C-alpha positions as CSV (number, residue, x, y, z in Angstrom):
1,M,-28.1,13.3,-14.0
2,A,-24.8,11.8,-13.9
3,D,-22.8,11.8,-10.5
4,P,-19.9,14.5,-10.3
5,P,-16.4,13.2,-10.7
6,P,-14.8,12.7,-7.3
7,E,-12.5,15.2,-6.1
8,D,-9.4,13.1,-6.6
9,V,-10.2,12.7,-10.4
10,R,-10.7,16.5,-10.6
11,A,-7.6,17.3,-8.9
12,L,-5.7,15.1,-11.5
13,A,-7.7,16.7,-14.2
14,E,-6.5,20.2,-12.9
15,R,-2.9,19.0,-12.7
16,R,-3.2,17.6,-16.3
17,A,-4.4,21.1,-17.4
18,T,-1.3,22.8,-15.5
19,E,1.0,20.3,-17.1
20,R,-0.4,20.8,-20.7
21,A,-0.2,24.7,-20.2
22,A,3.6,24.3,-19.4
23,R,3.8,21.9,-22.5
24,N,4.8,18.9,-20.4
25,Y,2.7,16.7,-22.6
26,A,4.3,13.5,-21.3
27,A,3.3,14.1,-17.9
28,A,-0.1,15.3,-19.0
29,D,-0.5,12.1,-21.0
30,T,0.2,9.9,-17.9
31,L,-2.5,12.0,-15.9
32,R,-5.0,11.3,-18.6
33,D,-4.3,7.7,-18.4
34,L,-4.8,7.7,-14.6
35,I,-8.0,9.6,-14.9
36,A,-9.1,7.1,-17.5
37,A,-8.3,4.3,-15.1
38,A,-10.4,5.8,-12.4
39,G,-13.3,5.6,-14.9
40,W,-13.5,9.2,-16.3
41,T,-12.5,10.9,-19.7
42,V,-11.0,14.4,-19.7
43,V,-12.4,16.3,-22.5
44,D,-10.8,19.7,-23.6
45,D,-13.1,22.5,-24.4
46,P,-12.8,26.3,-24.8
47,Q,-13.4,26.9,-21.2
48,G,-10.4,24.4,-20.3
49,F,-11.9,20.8,-19.8
50,H,-14.6,18.8,-18.5
51,L,-14.9,15.3,-17.2
52,E,-17.3,12.6,-18.4
53,P,-17.7,9.1,-17.2
54,A,-15.9,6.8,-19.4
55,A,-17.9,4.3,-21.4
56,A,-17.7,0.7,-20.2
57,A,-14.4,-0.7,-21.4
58,E,-11.2,-2.4,-20.4
59,P,-9.4,0.1,-18.1
60,T,-6.1,1.7,-19.1
61,R,-3.4,-0.4,-17.4
62,L,-0.3,1.5,-16.3
63,R,3.1,0.5,-15.8
64,S,3.9,1.0,-11.9
65,A,6.8,3.6,-12.7
66,D,4.1,5.7,-14.6
67,V,1.9,6.2,-11.8
68,P,2.4,9.7,-10.6
69,S,3.3,10.3,-6.9
70,V,1.4,12.9,-4.6
71,L,3.5,12.4,-1.7
72,E,5.2,15.7,-2.1
73,E,1.7,17.3,-2.0
74,P,0.2,18.5,1.3
75,P,-1.9,15.7,2.8
76,T,-5.8,16.1,2.2
77,A,-6.9,13.0,4.3
78,E,-6.3,11.6,7.8
79,V,-5.6,7.9,6.6
80,S,-4.9,6.2,3.5
81,L,-5.7,2.6,3.2
82,H,-4.1,0.4,0.4
83,W,-4.8,-3.0,-1.1
84,V,-3.0,-4.9,-3.9
85,V,-5.3,-7.2,-5.9
86,E,-3.5,-10.0,-7.6
87,G,-6.8,-12.2,-7.7
88,W,-9.8,-12.7,-5.4
89,P,-11.2,-9.0,-5.5
90,E,-14.2,-10.2,-3.3
91,D,-11.7,-10.4,-0.3
92,V,-11.0,-6.5,-0.9
93,D,-14.8,-6.0,-1.1
94,R,-15.1,-7.4,2.4
95,A,-11.9,-5.4,3.7
96,L,-13.3,-2.3,2.4
97,S,-16.6,-2.7,3.9
98,S,-15.1,-3.5,7.2
99,F,-12.8,-0.4,7.3
100,R,-15.6,2.1,5.9
101,G,-17.6,0.9,9.2
102,V,-14.5,1.9,11.6
103,A,-13.8,5.4,10.0
104,G,-15.1,7.1,13.2
105,G,-15.6,10.5,11.5
106,R,-12.1,10.5,10.1
107,S,-11.2,11.5,6.5
108,L,-10.2,8.1,4.8
109,Q,-8.6,7.6,1.4
110,F,-9.1,4.1,-0.1
111,V,-6.6,2.9,-2.9
112,V,-6.6,-0.3,-4.6
113,A,-3.7,-1.2,-7.0
114,D,-5.3,-3.8,-9.2
115,V,-3.2,-6.1,-11.8
116,T,-6.0,-8.2,-12.7
117,G,-8.0,-5.7,-15.0
118,E,-11.2,-5.5,-12.8
119,P,-13.5,-2.5,-14.0
120,P,-12.2,0.4,-11.9
121,G,-15.7,1.2,-10.5
122,R,-16.4,-2.2,-8.9
123,W,-15.0,-1.1,-5.6
124,G,-17.2,1.9,-5.3
125,A,-16.8,5.7,-6.0
126,D,-14.8,6.4,-2.8
127,V,-12.0,4.1,-4.0
128,E,-9.1,5.2,-6.1
129,V,-8.3,2.4,-8.4
130,V,-4.7,2.1,-9.9
131,S,-5.1,-0.2,-12.8
132,L,-1.7,-1.8,-13.6
133,E,-0.4,-3.8,-16.5
134,A,-0.6,-7.7,-16.2
135,G,2.5,-9.2,-14.7
136,T,3.2,-6.5,-12.2
137,G,5.0,-7.7,-9.2
138,W,3.7,-7.4,-5.9
139,A,6.0,-4.9,-4.5
140,A,5.9,-2.7,-7.6
141,A,2.0,-2.8,-7.3
142,R,2.3,-1.8,-3.6
143,N,4.6,1.1,-4.4
144,A,2.2,2.3,-7.3
145,G,-0.5,2.5,-4.8
146,L,1.4,4.0,-2.1
147,R,2.6,6.6,-4.3
148,R,-1.0,8.0,-4.4
149,S,-1.3,8.2,-0.4
150,R,-2.9,11.5,0.6
151,G,-3.3,10.4,4.2
152,T,-1.1,11.6,7.2
153,T,-1.2,7.9,8.2
154,I,-1.0,4.9,5.9
155,L,-2.2,1.5,6.4
156,A,-0.8,-1.2,3.8
157,L,-3.4,-4.0,4.2
158,D,-4.0,-7.5,2.7
159,G,-7.6,-8.7,1.6
160,S,-7.4,-11.4,4.2
161,V,-7.8,-8.9,7.2
162,E,-11.2,-7.6,8.3
163,A,-11.6,-4.9,10.7
164,T,-13.9,-6.0,13.7
165,G,-13.8,-2.7,15.9
166,D,-11.9,0.6,16.1
167,V,-8.5,-0.4,14.4
168,L,-7.3,3.1,13.8
169,S,-7.2,4.8,17.2
170,P,-4.5,2.5,18.7
171,L,-2.5,2.6,15.6
172,E,-2.7,6.5,15.4
173,A,-1.9,6.5,19.2
174,A,1.4,4.4,18.7
175,L,2.4,6.4,15.6
176,A,2.1,9.6,17.8
177,D,5.3,8.6,19.2
178,P,7.7,10.0,16.7
179,T,10.4,7.3,17.4
180,V,7.9,4.5,16.2
181,G,8.4,4.0,12.4
182,V,5.9,0.9,11.8
183,C,3.3,-0.7,13.8
184,G,0.7,-3.3,13.6
185,P,-1.0,-6.4,15.2
186,F,1.3,-9.1,13.7
187,G,4.7,-8.6,15.1
188,I,7.6,-11.0,14.5
189,V,11.2,-11.5,16.1
190,T,14.3,-13.4,15.2
191,E,17.0,-15.1,17.0
192,D,19.4,-16.0,14.1
193,L,18.4,-13.5,11.2
194,R,17.3,-16.6,9.3
195,E,14.0,-17.5,10.7
196,F,11.3,-15.2,12.2
197,R,8.5,-16.2,14.6
198,E,5.6,-14.5,16.2
199,A,6.5,-11.8,18.9
200,P,5.6,-13.2,22.2
201,A,3.9,-10.1,23.4
202,P,3.0,-6.5,22.1
203,G,5.9,-3.9,22.0
204,D,9.0,-3.6,20.1
205,C,9.8,-6.3,17.6
206,D,11.9,-6.9,14.4
207,A,9.1,-6.5,11.8
208,I,5.6,-6.3,11.4
209,E,4.0,-8.7,8.7
210,G,2.3,-7.1,5.7
211,Y,-1.2,-8.3,6.6
212,L,-1.7,-4.8,8.3
213,M,1.2,-2.2,8.6
214,A,0.7,1.3,9.6
215,F,3.0,3.9,9.3
216,R,3.3,7.7,9.0
217,R,3.5,9.2,5.3
218,S,6.8,10.8,6.3
219,T,8.2,7.4,7.1
220,L,7.4,6.3,3.7
221,Q,9.1,9.4,2.3
222,L,12.1,8.8,4.5
223,A,12.5,5.1,3.9
224,G,11.3,4.9,0.2
225,G,9.1,2.2,-1.2
226,F,9.4,-1.8,-1.0
227,D,12.3,-3.3,-2.8
228,E,10.6,-4.1,-6.2
229,R,13.0,-7.5,-6.7
230,F,10.0,-8.9,-4.4
231,R,7.6,-9.9,-7.1
232,W,5.9,-12.3,-4.6
233,Y,4.9,-10.8,-1.2
234,R,7.0,-13.0,1.3
235,S,9.7,-11.2,3.1
236,A,9.2,-7.9,1.5
237,D,7.4,-6.7,4.7
238,I,10.5,-7.8,6.6
239,E,13.0,-6.2,4.2
240,W,11.0,-2.8,4.5
241,C,10.8,-2.8,8.2
242,F,14.7,-3.4,8.5
243,R,15.0,-0.3,6.2
244,V,12.9,1.7,8.5
245,R,14.9,0.4,11.5
246,D,18.1,1.6,9.5
247,A,16.6,4.9,9.5
248,G,16.5,5.0,13.2
249,L,12.9,4.4,13.9
250,R,11.3,1.7,16.0
251,I,9.0,-1.3,15.0
252,T,6.4,-2.1,17.5
253,S,3.4,-4.5,17.8
254,V,0.0,-3.0,18.6
255,P,-3.1,-5.3,19.5
256,V,-6.0,-4.1,17.2
257,P,-9.5,-5.8,16.5
258,V,-9.1,-7.7,13.3
259,A,-10.0,-11.2,11.9
260,R,-7.7,-12.9,9.7
261,H,-9.2,-14.9,6.9
262,E,-7.5,-17.3,4.4
263,H,-4.5,-15.8,2.8
264,R,-5.6,-16.7,-1.1
265,M,-2.0,-16.1,-2.6
266,W,-0.3,-18.5,-0.2
267,E,-3.2,-21.2,-0.5
268,A,-3.0,-21.0,-4.3
269,A,0.6,-21.7,-4.6
270,T,1.9,-25.2,-4.5
271,P,4.2,-26.3,-1.9
272,E,7.1,-26.3,-4.4
273,E,6.2,-22.6,-5.6
274,R,5.9,-21.5,-1.9
275,D,9.4,-23.0,-1.1
276,R,11.1,-21.6,-4.3
277,W,9.6,-18.2,-4.1
278,S,10.0,-17.8,-0.4
279,R,13.8,-18.9,-0.6
280,R,14.3,-16.3,-3.6
281,N,12.7,-13.5,-1.7
282,F,14.5,-14.3,1.6
283,G,18.0,-14.3,-0.5
284,A,16.8,-10.7,-1.5
285,F,16.6,-10.0,2.3
286,L,19.8,-11.4,3.2
287,D,21.7,-9.7,0.3
288,R,21.3,-6.3,2.2
289,W,20.8,-7.2,5.8
290,R,22.9,-10.1,6.5
291,D,24.4,-10.0,10.0
292,R,22.8,-6.5,10.7
293,W,22.2,-7.7,14.3
294,D,22.0,-3.9,15.5
295,L,18.7,-3.6,13.8
296,T,17.1,-6.3,15.7
297,V,15.6,-6.2,19.3
298,R,18.2,-8.7,20.2
299,G,20.8,-6.4,19.1
300,H,23.8,-8.8,19.2
301,T,24.8,-11.8,17.4
302,P,24.0,-15.2,19.0
303,G,26.6,-16.1,22.0
304,A,28.0,-12.7,22.0
C-alpha cells in the first residue's frame, strides 16, 4: 500500500478545491503545480479529489513569484528550517540529518527551495520541496521558500552548516526577547559601513551572516523578504538585517553548537567572479543604507 500524502500536500489540495469552487482557476492551477512539485498528483473525482503519487518525472518548476504564501495562515509548526539548493544537494542531506537529530520533541517543518531540478523526493517525505525554474536568483529562491513557512520560529540556513548539539534552544531563548529581530552564531560589525568583520563577542551586532539566521515569523512579515536584486548570496544577509534594524529590532549574536564546512558557492567561483559579484551586491546594499549609522552598533559616523 502506498504511503498517504503528507499533511502539507493534503492542505494544498484542500486549498485548491476551495479555489476551484470559487472559480479562482489561476490560483487553483498554481496550487496544483505546487502539489506536483512535491511529488503528488491531485485527481478530481465525484467525491471531490484524491491524491496519487506522481510518476517519476521531471519536477514541475515554478517561478518564484508563483509560489503561494502561507504566512497569513496560523502557524502549525514550532520551527521552520530552510535551505536554498543551487548545487551540491549532498550538503543539504548532511544538514537535514543533523537538524533532524536535534529536534528535541519540537514540531519541525523542513523546506528546500531547489533550482537544480533534483527529484523532489530525494530529501525525504518530511521535506517540502519548492522546485524553481533554472536561473532563479538566490534571494528570489530564498523568498519562495520562506513564503512556505509554517513555523513560529524560522531558521534560514546554508548547506555548509551542520548541527552538532542543541542549536534551537539558545536561538528560541534569544527570540523570546521581543526587541530581538534576528539572531545567530555568526555576527558581524562595521566601523565604516564599507567593510564588515566578525563581531568580537556574543551580543548586539550589525548583521548575522546568512549561514544561520534565526528570526520570528512575525519579523519576516514585518520586514518583508530578501531584496531580489541579490542573485548571488553575498551581502543579502547584511541588507536584510539592516531592514530589520530599520523596523526597530535588534540584531544579536548567539553561540550555538554547529560545524561549518566548505561553502561550495564561494569555492566554486573564480576570484574574478567573487570580486565582481560581491562588488555588485554591496553596491545594492549601499544604494539603500549608505550613511545610516543610526542602524549600527556604533551609532555614529567615524570621528563624530
